[in-house]
N, C-alpha and C positions, 0 to 999 in steps of 0.2 A: 716548458713547451707551450707554444701559443695554440689556443683552441680556435678553430675556424668560426667565423661569425655565424655561419649557417647552422653549425652544431649548437651553439648557444641559443639561437632562435628556436630550434626544435625543443631543447630542454625547457626553455621558458614557456613555450606553448603547451607542453605536456603538463607542467606544473599548474598552469592556469586552468586547464580543463579538469584537473584533479581536485582543486579547491572546493568546488560546489559539492563533490561527492562526499568529502570528509565533513562538510558543514551541514549536511542534511539532517543527521540525528539531532543536533543541537537546535536546529530550526524547528524540527517537529516538536521538541520538548517545549520550546518557547511559544508554540502556536496552540497550546492547550486552551480551548475557549472557555473552560469552566474553572471554578474555584472549588477546593476541597475543604470541608470543615469537619473536624473530628470532635464530637462531643463525648467526653468521657467522665465517668463518675466513680471515683475510688470508694472502697468500703470505709465508712466512718460511723462512729457511735450515734451521732445525731441523725435521726430520720432514716436509718439504714433500711427499714422495712417499708418506707414510703416510696412511691414512684409517681412520675408525672409525665404528661405528654408535652413535647416541644413542638410548637407550631410556627410556621412561616405563613402569615396570613391565615387562610382557612385550611391550608394543607398541613398535614401532620408530618413532621420530620422523623419522629421516633419517640419511644417511651424511655425516659431516663431512669433506669433502675440502678440500684446499688450494684457496684462491680460490673459495669457494662460500658460498651463503646458503641457510638453511633457514627457512621461515616456518611456524610451528606455532600452531594455534588450539586452545585448551583451556578447559575449564570452570574457574571460579575455585576456589582452594583451595591446600592445601599440596602441592607437587609435588617429587619427587625424581627427577632425571634421572641416568642412569648410562651410562658408556662404558668399554670394555675394549680394551686393546692388550697391552702387556707386563704391565700391572696394571690394576686397576679404579679409576675415579674417579667421584665423584658430585657433584651440584650441587643445592642445595635452593633453591626459590623459592616464596614465598607469592603466588600470582597473584590479582589483583583484576579483576573484570569491567570491560571497557571500556578497560583499560590495555594499553600496548605496552611490552615489555621487550626489551633488547638484550643478548645474551650472546656474548662473544668466545670462540672455541674455539681450541685449539692443541695442541702437543705439549710436554711438560715437559722441563726441563733439570736438571742437577745431581742431587740426591737423587731427584727425581721424573722422571728421564730416561726418555723413551719413553712415559710415561703421558699420557692425555688431560687437558687443562686447560680450566677454565671460569672466565670472569670477567664479572661484571655490569658493563656499560659504559653511559656516558651517551648519550643520544640524539644529541647534537651530534657527538661523536666517532664513534659507530657509523655514523651516516648518511654521514659523509665516507668511512669505510673501505668501506662497502657500495657507495658510488658508484664507488670505485676498482675494486672487485671486478667490478661489472657492466660497467665500461668495458673492463677487460682481458679479461674473458670474451668480450665482443663482438669485440674485435680479435684477441686471442691471436696476436700477430705471431710468425711463425716465423723469428726472427733466428738461432736456434741451428741448427746443422747436423748434429751428431753425438751419438749416445748412447754413453756410456762405461760399461762394466760391469767392476767390479773384484771379484775373488774375495776374500772376507774373510780366509781363512786363508793363501793363498799370494800374494796381491796380483797374481795373473795378470789381465791386462787384455784385454778384447775391445771393439772399436770397431764400432758399427753406423752406417753412413752412408746418406744418401739414395740410392735406386737399388738398394740391396741387397734380396735376397729374405729375408724374416724369417718366423718363427713366434712366436706369443704366446698366452698364456692369461690371461684375466681372472678375477677372483674368482667362484667358484661354477661356472665352466664345466668341463665334463667333458672337452672336447677342445680342441686347439690350433687356431688360425686362421693360415693362411699368406697371404702376399701381398708386394707390393713396398712398401718403406718410402719414402713419397713426401715427407713433411715431418716435421721434428723441431722441436717448440716447447718453450717453457719449462715448460708445464704439461700438454702433451699431444703426441701424434704422430699421423700419418695413414698408414694402410696401405690401399692400394686405395680411396682416397676415403672411408674410414671413420675417424672421429676417435676416439682412445682416450685417456683420461686416465691419467696415470702412477699416480694413486691407485687406479685400478681394476685395475692390472696385478699379476699374481702371478708370471709368468715370461715371458721373451723370449729369443730367440737367433737366430743366423744359420741360414738354411735354404737351401742351394743346391739348385737344381732337379735332380732325378734322384739326389740323395744317398741316398735310401732304397734305390733300385734298386742303386746301386753298392755300398752296404754289404751288401746281400743277396748280390750276386754274389761279392764277396770272401769272404764267409762260406762259401758253397757251394764255391768253389774251394779254400779252406783246408781245409775238412773232407774234401773229396774227395782232396786230396793226402795228408793224414795217413792216411786209411783205406787208400789205395792203397799207401803206403809201409810200413805195418805189416802188411798182408796177406801171408801166406806165399806164396812162389812155388810153382807146381805141381811135384811130384816127377817127374823124367824117367822114362819107362817103357822104359829100355833098359839092357843090361848094360854097354855100353862108355862110358856118359856119365861125364864128369868132374864132380867136386863143385864147384859154383859158389856156395857159401855166402858166401864173402868178398865176391864181387861183388854178391850179393843184399843183403848188409848195407849196403854203400855206397849202393845205390839206395834202400834204405829210409830211410837217414839223410837223403838229399837230399829225398825226398818229405816227410818230417816237417818239415824246415827250411823247405821251400817252403810247406807248409801253414801253418806258424806265421807266416810272413811275410804271407800273405794274410789271416789272422785278425787280425794286428796292424793291417793297413791298414783292415780292417772296423771295428775298435774305434776307431781314430783318426778315421775318417770319422764315426762315430756321436758321438764326443765333440765334434768341431768343429761339428756341426750339432744338438747337443742344446739343450734349453731351459735357461735359467739362472734359478734361483730367486732373484728380486730381493727377496723378503721376509726371507730368512734368510741364504742362502749368498753372494749377490752384491749389491754396492752399485751403484745406478744413479745416474749423473750426466749432465747435459746440458752439453756443452762446445762451444766454437767450433771 
């Protein structure tokens, strides 16, 4: 059956007006004026407790911590990202509007040991690793039970266990925070229900309750004993008194030795309860 020309014209006109409607979503997607860059850092043995800031010019993009993802939106163009630890590293990317880029971050080995690393990754591989990061961050199972601190020069070891009273300092903090070590995880620990990432940590140590008072008390007792021992005895005001200089000398020596003992106890108390610099002087590990 032949269709009238008038009907064909109406159908064509109707389809013509529908085309822009169906093409709007794809046009909107193509018109995204910004580029998306996902910086991700999987958990690895090398430098897992170190973190660094990623900067674009003077602006901070984010801190690259172990087991973390940073999503950064930027205008298209030639971008140079920089990061600094023991040395500076840079990464250049020519970003295009509407595109998503994946950059794997890490810490270098060998010649570039300790320096930040950047590697442009494929979407397939990056999405798998980001999924693992998100999953482990959600769970963060506390299967590990102890923190091991090893002094880099002397190999002296300090173990921090759950239930101990500790003090810690995070990056940028002016004062230490004290509390009970409740949980020890692979990437973070919990003190008084507060979760702290190892990558945010600058110092940590054992802090027994009342240790500050004990240290002060020992210091006062030591100083008092030394001053008392070195102070000259009063001269007797009588003609028949015997000379007691030898006895006074022995008492002075006892006072000085006693004072030195108290001061030694004060110093030892302070050392045992001092914060350990995990950035330079002490190495931090999580052990079973």
